ROPA-312589 format. One line per field, with one value per residue: residue number from 1; residue in one letter; x negated, y negated, z of N, C-alpha, C in turn. Coordinates in nm, 2 decimals, decimal comma. Layout:
N
seq = c(NUM | ...)
type = c(a | ...)
n.east = c(X | ...)
n.north = c(Y | ...)
n.up = c(Z | ...)
ca.east = c(X | ...)
ca.north = c(Y | ...)
ca.up = c(Z | ...)
c.east = c(X | ...)
c.north = c(Y | ...)
c.up = c(Z | ...)
END
This chain:
138
seq = c(1 | 2 | 3 | 4 | 5 | 6 | 7 | 8 | 9 | 10 | 11 | 12 | 13 | 14 | 15 | 16 | 17 | 18 | 19 | 20 | 21 | 22 | 23 | 24 | 25 | 26 | 27 | 28 | 29 | 30 | 31 | 32 | 33 | 34 | 35 | 36 | 37 | 38 | 39 | 40 | 41 | 42 | 43 | 44 | 45 | 46 | 47 | 48 | 49 | 50 | 51 | 52 | 53 | 54 | 55 | 56 | 57 | 58 | 59 | 60 | 61 | 62 | 63 | 64 | 65 | 66 | 67 | 68 | 69 | 70 | 71 | 72 | 73 | 74 | 75 | 76 | 77 | 78 | 79 | 80 | 81 | 82 | 83 | 84 | 85 | 86 | 87 | 88 | 89 | 90 | 91 | 92 | 93 | 94 | 95 | 96 | 97 | 98 | 99 | 100 | 101 | 102 | 103 | 104 | 105 | 106 | 107 | 108 | 109 | 110 | 111 | 112 | 113 | 114 | 115 | 116 | 117 | 118 | 119 | 120 | 121 | 122 | 123 | 124 | 125 | 126 | 127 | 128 | 129 | 130 | 131 | 132 | 133 | 134 | 135 | 136 | 137 | 138)
type = c(x | x | x | x | x | x | x | x | x | x | x | x | x | x | x | x | x | x | x | x | x | x | x | x | x | x | x | x | x | x | x | x | x | x | x | x | x | x | x | x | x | x | x | x | x | x | x | x | x | x | x | x | x | x | x | x | x | x | x | x | x | x | x | x | x | x | x | x | x | x | x | x | x | x | x | x | x | x | x | x | x | x | x | x | x | x | x | x | x | x | x | x | x | x | x | x | x | x | x | x | x | x | x | x | x | x | x | x | x | x | x | x | x | x | x | x | x | x | x | x | x | x | x | x | x | x | x | x | x | x | x | x | x | x | x | x | x | x)
n.east = c(2,09 | 1,76 | 1,46 | 1,26 | 1,44 | 1,56 | 1,33 | 1,32 | 1,54 | 1,51 | 1,22 | 1,31 | 1,48 | 1,37 | 1,22 | 1,37 | 1,45 | 1,19 | 1,22 | 1,41 | 1,36 | 1,10 | 1,18 | 1,38 | 1,17 | 1,01 | 1,22 | 1,28 | 0,98 | 0,97 | 1,16 | 1,07 | 0,82 | 0,95 | 1,02 | 0,77 | 0,65 | 0,85 | 0,83 | 0,53 | 0,48 | 0,76 | 0,76 | 0,58 | 0,31 | 0,46 | 0,45 | 0,17 | -0,07 | -0,29 | -0,61 | -0,65 | -0,41 | -0,30 | -0,44 | -0,34 | -0,09 | -0,15 | -0,27 | -0,02 | 0,15 | 0,03 | 0,02 | 0,30 | 0,35 | 0,15 | 0,33 | 0,59 | 0,46 | 0,38 | 0,63 | 0,73 | 0,55 | 0,63 | 0,91 | 0,90 | 0,72 | 0,95 | 1,10 | 1,00 | 0,81 | 0,53 | 0,22 | 0,13 | -0,20 | -0,31 | -0,13 | -0,20 | -0,46 | -0,43 | -0,31 | -0,51 | -0,67 | -0,57 | -0,56 | -0,76 | -0,87 | -0,70 | -0,79 | -1,01 | -0,96 | -0,87 | -1,10 | -1,32 | -1,60 | -1,83 | -1,89 | -1,92 | -2,13 | -2,41 | -2,48 | -2,23 | -2,04 | -2,21 | -2,11 | -1,85 | -1,80 | -1,92 | -1,74 | -1,52 | -1,61 | -1,58 | -1,37 | -1,26 | -1,41 | -1,29 | -1,05 | -1,05 | -1,19 | -0,95 | -0,72 | -0,89 | -0,94 | -0,68 | -0,52 | -0,28 | 0,04 | 0,24)
n.north = c(-3,24 | -3,18 | -3,22 | -3,01 | -2,81 | -2,74 | -2,70 | -2,43 | -2,26 | -2,24 | -2,12 | -1,85 | -1,76 | -1,73 | -1,53 | -1,30 | -1,28 | -1,18 | -0,95 | -0,79 | -0,75 | -0,62 | -0,41 | -0,31 | -0,22 | -0,03 | 0,15 | 0,23 | 0,29 | 0,50 | 0,68 | 0,72 | 0,84 | 1,08 | 1,15 | 1,22 | 1,40 | 1,59 | 1,62 | 1,72 | 1,94 | 2,10 | 2,08 | 2,04 | 2,23 | 2,45 | 2,51 | 2,48 | 2,27 | 2,04 | 1,94 | 1,61 | 1,57 | 1,65 | 1,43 | 1,23 | 1,19 | 1,18 | 0,94 | 0,77 | 0,85 | 0,70 | 0,48 | 0,46 | 0,43 | 0,23 | -0,01 | 0,07 | -0,04 | -0,24 | -0,40 | -0,36 | -0,47 | -0,78 | -0,78 | -0,72 | -0,97 | -1,14 | -1,11 | -1,09 | -1,33 | -1,29 | -1,15 | -0,82 | -0,73 | -0,52 | -0,31 | -0,46 | -0,40 | -0,13 | -0,11 | -0,20 | 0,00 | 0,20 | 0,12 | 0,07 | 0,36 | 0,49 | 0,34 | 0,51 | 0,75 | 0,75 | 0,67 | 0,71 | 0,89 | 0,92 | 0,70 | 0,53 | 0,27 | 0,30 | 0,12 | 0,03 | 0,24 | 0,21 | -0,02 | 0,01 | 0,16 | 0,04 | -0,17 | 0,03 | 0,10 | -0,12 | -0,20 | -0,01 | 0,01 | -0,23 | -0,18 | 0,05 | -0,09 | -0,34 | -0,11 | -0,02 | -0,22 | -0,29 | -0,49 | -0,47 | -0,41 | -0,22)
n.up = c(0,94 | 0,98 | 0,76 | 0,87 | 0,92 | 0,67 | 0,54 | 0,68 | 0,62 | 0,38 | 0,32 | 0,48 | 0,28 | 0,07 | 0,18 | 0,24 | -0,02 | -0,16 | -0,03 | -0,12 | -0,37 | -0,35 | -0,23 | -0,42 | -0,61 | -0,47 | -0,46 | -0,74 | -0,78 | -0,63 | -0,75 | -0,99 | -0,93 | -0,85 | -1,09 | -1,26 | -1,12 | -1,10 | -1,43 | -1,41 | -1,25 | -1,37 | -1,66 | -1,82 | -1,77 | -1,62 | -1,28 | -1,25 | -1,18 | -1,31 | -1,24 | -1,31 | -1,31 | -1,07 | -0,92 | -1,04 | -0,95 | -0,69 | -0,65 | -0,77 | -0,56 | -0,35 | -0,42 | -0,38 | -0,11 | -0,01 | -0,13 | 0,02 | 0,29 | 0,25 | 0,24 | 0,47 | 0,60 | 0,58 | 0,64 | 0,93 | 0,95 | 0,91 | 1,10 | 1,33 | 1,30 | 1,33 | 1,20 | 1,16 | 1,21 | 1,19 | 1,06 | 0,79 | 0,75 | 0,75 | 0,50 | 0,33 | 0,34 | 0,26 | -0,01 | -0,10 | -0,06 | -0,25 | -0,50 | -0,50 | -0,49 | -0,79 | -0,95 | -1,16 | -1,11 | -1,28 | -1,43 | -1,23 | -1,12 | -0,86 | -0,72 | -0,71 | -0,56 | -0,32 | -0,20 | -0,24 | -0,02 | 0,17 | 0,22 | 0,31 | 0,54 | 0,67 | 0,70 | 0,81 | 1,07 | 1,14 | 1,16 | 1,37 | 1,63 | 1,66 | 1,77 | 1,98 | 2,11 | 2,21 | 2,11 | 1,90 | 1,80 | 1,99)
ca.east = c(1,98 | 1,63 | 1,40 | 1,22 | 1,56 | 1,56 | 1,21 | 1,28 | 1,62 | 1,43 | 1,16 | 1,39 | 1,58 | 1,22 | 1,15 | 1,49 | 1,43 | 1,10 | 1,20 | 1,52 | 1,23 | 0,97 | 1,28 | 1,37 | 1,03 | 0,97 | 1,28 | 1,21 | 0,87 | 1,03 | 1,23 | 0,91 | 0,74 | 1,00 | 1,07 | 0,65 | 0,65 | 0,90 | 0,76 | 0,40 | 0,57 | 0,85 | 0,77 | 0,44 | 0,25 | 0,50 | 0,39 | 0,04 | -0,12 | -0,44 | -0,72 | -0,61 | -0,22 | -0,31 | -0,49 | -0,25 | 0,01 | -0,18 | -0,28 | 0,13 | 0,21 | -0,04 | 0,08 | 0,43 | 0,35 | 0,14 | 0,48 | 0,66 | 0,37 | 0,41 | 0,77 | 0,75 | 0,48 | 0,71 | 1,01 | 0,83 | 0,68 | 1,06 | 1,15 | 0,88 | 0,73 | 0,40 | 0,19 | 0,07 | -0,34 | -0,35 | -0,06 | -0,24 | -0,59 | -0,39 | -0,25 | -0,64 | -0,79 | -0,51 | -0,54 | -0,91 | -0,90 | -0,65 | -0,86 | -1,15 | -0,94 | -0,87 | -1,22 | -1,42 | -1,74 | -1,95 | -1,90 | -1,93 | -2,28 | -2,45 | -2,44 | -2,06 | -2,02 | -2,22 | -2,04 | -1,70 | -1,86 | -1,95 | -1,61 | -1,42 | -1,69 | -1,59 | -1,23 | -1,24 | -1,44 | -1,23 | -0,91 | -1,05 | -1,17 | -0,81 | -0,71 | -1,00 | -0,88 | -0,53 | -0,46 | -0,21 | 0,22 | 0,32)
ca.north = c(-3,16 | -3,25 | -3,16 | -2,88 | -2,70 | -2,76 | -2,59 | -2,29 | -2,21 | -2,21 | -1,99 | -1,77 | -1,68 | -1,66 | -1,38 | -1,21 | -1,24 | -1,09 | -0,80 | -0,72 | -0,73 | -0,49 | -0,27 | -0,24 | -0,17 | 0,08 | 0,22 | 0,26 | 0,37 | 0,65 | 0,76 | 0,74 | 0,94 | 1,22 | 1,22 | 1,24 | 1,53 | 1,71 | 1,67 | 1,80 | 2,11 | 2,26 | 2,05 | 2,03 | 2,34 | 2,47 | 2,57 | 2,49 | 2,14 | 2,02 | 1,82 | 1,50 | 1,56 | 1,59 | 1,27 | 1,05 | 1,22 | 1,12 | 0,81 | 0,73 | 0,85 | 0,60 | 0,34 | 0,38 | 0,43 | 0,08 | -0,08 | 0,04 | -0,08 | -0,42 | -0,42 | -0,33 | -0,64 | -0,87 | -0,75 | -0,74 | -1,11 | -1,22 | -1,05 | -1,16 | -1,43 | -1,22 | -1,07 | -0,71 | -0,75 | -0,35 | -0,31 | -0,56 | -0,35 | 0,02 | -0,08 | -0,22 | 0,08 | 0,29 | 0,09 | 0,10 | 0,52 | 0,48 | 0,31 | 0,58 | 0,88 | 0,76 | 0,61 | 0,81 | 0,87 | 0,93 | 0,62 | 0,40 | 0,28 | 0,33 | -0,02 | 0,02 | 0,32 | 0,18 | -0,14 | 0,04 | 0,27 | -0,11 | -0,17 | 0,12 | 0,14 | -0,26 | -0,18 | 0,13 | -0,05 | -0,31 | -0,09 | 0,09 | -0,22 | -0,34 | -0,04 | 0,01 | -0,29 | -0,33 | -0,57 | -0,43 | -0,41 | -0,05)
ca.up = c(0,90 | 0,90 | 0,64 | 0,88 | 0,91 | 0,55 | 0,53 | 0,71 | 0,57 | 0,20 | 0,36 | 0,48 | 0,15 | -0,03 | 0,23 | 0,21 | -0,17 | -0,14 | 0,07 | -0,16 | -0,47 | -0,31 | -0,18 | -0,60 | -0,66 | -0,42 | -0,50 | -0,86 | -0,80 | -0,57 | -0,84 | -1,09 | -0,87 | -0,87 | -1,22 | -1,28 | -1,02 | -1,20 | -1,56 | -1,38 | -1,22 | -1,46 | -1,80 | -1,92 | -1,74 | -1,52 | -1,18 | -1,27 | -1,19 | -1,36 | -1,16 | -1,37 | -1,31 | -0,94 | -0,93 | -1,07 | -0,84 | -0,55 | -0,69 | -0,78 | -0,37 | -0,27 | -0,40 | -0,32 | 0,04 | -0,04 | -0,14 | 0,16 | 0,37 | 0,23 | 0,26 | 0,66 | 0,68 | 0,53 | 0,70 | 1,05 | 0,95 | 0,94 | 1,23 | 1,41 | 1,30 | 1,36 | 1,11 | 1,20 | 1,08 | 1,14 | 0,94 | 0,67 | 0,70 | 0,70 | 0,34 | 0,26 | 0,34 | 0,13 | -0,16 | -0,12 | -0,08 | -0,42 | -0,63 | -0,51 | -0,56 | -0,93 | -1,02 | -1,29 | -1,06 | -1,36 | -1,46 | -1,13 | -1,03 | -0,73 | -0,65 | -0,65 | -0,44 | -0,17 | -0,22 | -0,16 | 0,13 | 0,27 | 0,23 | 0,39 | 0,65 | 0,78 | 0,75 | 0,94 | 1,22 | 1,22 | 1,24 | 1,48 | 1,76 | 1,70 | 1,87 | 2,12 | 2,19 | 2,29 | 2,08 | 1,80 | 1,88 | 2,06)
c.east = c(1,89 | 1,61 | 1,30 | 1,31 | 1,59 | 1,43 | 1,25 | 1,42 | 1,55 | 1,33 | 1,21 | 1,47 | 1,45 | 1,18 | 1,25 | 1,48 | 1,31 | 1,09 | 1,32 | 1,41 | 1,16 | 1,14 | 1,35 | 1,29 | 0,98 | 1,05 | 1,30 | 1,06 | 0,87 | 1,06 | 1,11 | 0,81 | 0,77 | 0,99 | 0,91 | 0,62 | 0,70 | 0,85 | 0,62 | 0,47 | 0,59 | 0,83 | 0,63 | 0,35 | 0,32 | 0,41 | 0,22 | 0,01 | -0,26 | -0,48 | -0,61 | -0,45 | -0,23 | -0,38 | -0,38 | -0,10 | 0,04 | -0,21 | -0,14 | 0,18 | 0,14 | 0,01 | 0,21 | 0,40 | 0,27 | 0,29 | 0,55 | 0,55 | 0,41 | 0,54 | 0,81 | 0,67 | 0,58 | 0,80 | 0,95 | 0,77 | 0,83 | 1,14 | 1,08 | 0,80 | 0,58 | 0,32 | 0,10 | -0,09 | -0,37 | -0,29 | -0,17 | -0,39 | -0,57 | -0,34 | -0,39 | -0,71 | -0,70 | -0,51 | -0,64 | -0,92 | -0,82 | -0,70 | -1,00 | -1,09 | -0,92 | -0,96 | -1,29 | -1,52 | -1,85 | -1,96 | -1,94 | -2,11 | -2,30 | -2,49 | -2,31 | -1,99 | -2,10 | -2,19 | -1,89 | -1,73 | -1,87 | -1,79 | -1,49 | -1,46 | -1,59 | -1,41 | -1,20 | -1,28 | -1,34 | -1,04 | -0,95 | -1,10 | -1,04 | -0,70 | -0,76 | -0,94 | -0,78 | -0,48 | -0,35 | -0,06 | 0,21 | 0,47)
c.north = c(-3,23 | -3,19 | -3,00 | -2,76 | -2,67 | -2,60 | -2,47 | -2,23 | -2,15 | -2,09 | -1,88 | -1,68 | -1,71 | -1,53 | -1,26 | -1,19 | -1,16 | -0,95 | -0,74 | -0,70 | -0,60 | -0,38 | -0,21 | -0,20 | -0,04 | 0,20 | 0,29 | 0,32 | 0,49 | 0,71 | 0,78 | 0,86 | 1,06 | 1,27 | 1,30 | 1,41 | 1,64 | 1,74 | 1,75 | 1,96 | 2,19 | 2,16 | 2,10 | 2,15 | 2,35 | 2,54 | 2,53 | 2,33 | 2,15 | 1,92 | 1,69 | 1,51 | 1,51 | 1,46 | 1,17 | 1,12 | 1,13 | 1,00 | 0,76 | 0,72 | 0,76 | 0,48 | 0,29 | 0,38 | 0,30 | 0,00 | -0,07 | -0,02 | -0,18 | -0,46 | -0,44 | -0,45 | -0,73 | -0,90 | -0,79 | -0,89 | -1,17 | -1,20 | -1,15 | -1,29 | -1,42 | -1,13 | -0,97 | -0,70 | -0,58 | -0,29 | -0,34 | -0,43 | -0,20 | 0,00 | -0,11 | -0,11 | 0,20 | 0,27 | 0,11 | 0,26 | 0,54 | 0,48 | 0,46 | 0,72 | 0,88 | 0,73 | 0,74 | 0,79 | 0,90 | 0,82 | 0,48 | 0,40 | 0,35 | 0,20 | 0,00 | 0,09 | 0,27 | 0,02 | -0,13 | 0,13 | 0,18 | -0,14 | -0,13 | 0,13 | -0,03 | -0,25 | -0,08 | 0,04 | -0,15 | -0,26 | -0,05 | 0,01 | -0,30 | -0,24 | -0,02 | -0,09 | -0,36 | -0,41 | -0,56 | -0,39 | -0,23 | -0,05)
c.up = c(0,90 | 0,87 | 0,69 | 0,88 | 0,75 | 0,49 | 0,55 | 0,67 | 0,45 | 0,27 | 0,40 | 0,37 | 0,07 | 0,09 | 0,22 | 0,03 | -0,20 | -0,09 | -0,03 | -0,32 | -0,45 | -0,25 | -0,34 | -0,65 | -0,61 | -0,45 | -0,63 | -0,88 | -0,75 | -0,70 | -0,93 | -1,07 | -0,85 | -0,99 | -1,26 | -1,20 | -1,08 | -1,32 | -1,52 | -1,37 | -1,32 | -1,61 | -1,88 | -1,90 | -1,62 | -1,40 | -1,15 | -1,30 | -1,23 | -1,30 | -1,19 | -1,33 | -1,15 | -0,88 | -0,94 | -0,99 | -0,70 | -0,56 | -0,68 | -0,63 | -0,32 | -0,27 | -0,42 | -0,15 | 0,06 | -0,01 | 0,00 | 0,26 | 0,41 | 0,30 | 0,42 | 0,69 | 0,65 | 0,61 | 0,88 | 1,08 | 0,98 | 1,05 | 1,33 | 1,47 | 1,31 | 1,26 | 1,17 | 1,19 | 1,11 | 1,04 | 0,80 | 0,64 | 0,69 | 0,54 | 0,26 | 0,27 | 0,27 | 0,02 | -0,20 | -0,15 | -0,22 | -0,52 | -0,62 | -0,55 | -0,75 | -1,01 | -1,06 | -1,21 | -1,21 | -1,41 | -1,41 | -1,14 | -0,90 | -0,66 | -0,63 | -0,60 | -0,33 | -0,12 | -0,16 | -0,05 | 0,22 | 0,29 | 0,36 | 0,53 | 0,75 | 0,82 | 0,85 | 1,08 | 1,27 | 1,24 | 1,39 | 1,65 | 1,79 | 1,77 | 2,00 | 2,21 | 2,24 | 2,20 | 1,93 | 1,90 | 1,89 | 1,97)
END
């Protein structure tokens, strides 16, 4: 057994540990999301959600979605040894949108808003070009 084989086995072990940790984190995140929704719907103000509660729930939902997508990306890399760029761009879009949803729009400057808009435009343009070019997996 040479150093290359040992390194490949070590790499595979690290990936499986990462997947296990991601799965645990996502499972607990889903449990916490269920708990937050339960508290918001039935305990704090029964069947009436305030704006800040809705934004918190949506933000947490998107955070769980980001975790699931990251888990899928690592799993796909292990199986295929290929990073799917469109999935990574989609994760970035979701993360930016989550930040925009949770952002305090009154305290952000105009320049920050234009910067965020430019990032969203660049990511969406890149995603569109990947899809249009047919360079994505089916």
